[in-house]
C-alpha positions as CSV (number, residue, x, y, z in Angstrom):
1,M,41.6,22.4,5.2
2,E,39.2,19.9,3.7
3,A,38.4,18.2,7.0
4,P,36.5,21.2,8.5
5,L,34.5,21.6,5.3
6,E,33.6,17.9,5.2
7,T,32.6,18.2,8.8
8,Q,30.3,21.1,8.0
9,I,28.8,19.2,5.1
10,N,28.2,16.2,7.3
11,D,26.5,18.4,9.9
12,I,24.2,19.8,7.1
13,M,23.4,16.4,5.8
14,S,22.3,15.2,9.3
15,Q,19.5,17.8,9.4
16,P,16.0,16.5,8.8
17,G,14.8,16.7,5.1
18,I,18.3,17.4,3.7
19,T,19.3,14.9,1.0
20,G,22.1,16.7,-0.8
21,A,24.7,19.5,-0.3
22,V,27.5,21.0,-2.4
23,C,29.9,23.7,-1.6
24,T,31.6,25.5,-4.4
25,D,33.9,28.5,-4.9
26,K,32.8,31.5,-6.9
27,Q,34.3,30.1,-10.1
28,G,32.3,26.9,-9.8
29,L,34.9,24.5,-8.5
30,A,33.3,21.9,-6.2
31,L,34.9,22.0,-2.8
32,A,32.7,19.3,-1.2
33,A,29.6,17.4,-2.1
34,Q,27.3,14.7,-0.6
35,G,24.0,13.1,-1.4
36,T,21.7,14.0,-4.3
37,L,23.7,17.2,-5.3
38,K,26.7,16.1,-7.3
39,P,30.0,18.0,-7.8
40,E,29.1,18.3,-11.5
41,A,26.4,20.8,-10.5
42,A,28.9,23.2,-8.9
43,G,29.3,25.4,-12.1
44,L,25.5,25.8,-12.5
45,I,25.1,26.6,-8.8
46,A,27.9,29.3,-8.9
47,G,26.3,30.8,-12.0
48,L,22.9,31.0,-10.4
49,A,24.4,32.7,-7.3
50,S,26.3,35.1,-9.5
51,Q,23.4,36.1,-11.6
52,A,21.1,36.5,-8.5
53,G,23.8,38.7,-7.0
54,Q,23.3,41.2,-9.8
55,L,19.7,41.7,-8.9
56,K,20.5,43.8,-5.8
57,H,17.9,46.4,-5.2
58,G,20.1,49.1,-3.6
59,T,20.0,47.8,0.0
60,G,23.7,47.6,0.4
61,R,26.7,45.7,-0.7
62,D,26.2,43.0,2.0
63,D,22.6,42.2,0.8
64,I,23.3,38.8,-0.8
65,P,20.2,37.0,-2.1
66,T,19.4,33.3,-1.4
67,V,18.2,31.5,-4.6
68,V,15.4,29.0,-4.2
69,V,14.8,26.6,-7.0
70,E,11.6,24.6,-6.4
71,F,10.7,21.2,-7.8
72,D,7.7,19.0,-7.2
73,T,9.8,16.8,-5.0
74,G,11.7,19.4,-3.1
75,K,13.9,22.6,-3.4
76,I,17.4,23.7,-3.7
77,L,18.6,26.6,-1.6
78,I,21.7,28.4,-2.8
79,H,23.5,31.1,-0.8
80,S,26.9,32.8,-1.1
81,H,29.1,33.8,1.8
82,K,32.4,35.5,1.2
83,N,34.2,33.2,-1.3
84,A,32.0,30.1,-1.0
85,I,28.6,29.1,-2.2
86,L,26.5,26.5,-0.5
87,A,23.6,24.7,-2.2
88,V,21.3,22.4,-0.2
89,Y,18.6,20.1,-1.5
90,K,15.7,19.8,0.9
91,V,12.6,17.6,0.6
C-alpha cells in the first residue's frame, strides 16, 4: 500500500517549484514525506486542516477548505481528502 502513495509523492515532487510534500492521516500520523516538509510536521498539518474544517460557512458538508500558509520564501498548501491530508511546500 505504501508504494502507490510514494509514487504519488514522487509525482508531486517532480512538479516545478515544489520542494517538499507530506501526507498524513487525520490523527497526524505521517504516511509519506519528502523534501523540505518533514514527517515531524504531520501533527501540525493535521491540526491546521482540522481547525480550518471547522470554519465551514454553510455551503455543504463537502466544502473542505485549502489552507495556505505564506512565508517570504514560499508557501505551504494543505488540503484534506477523505482520510488523508496533503501538504505541499511551493516556492
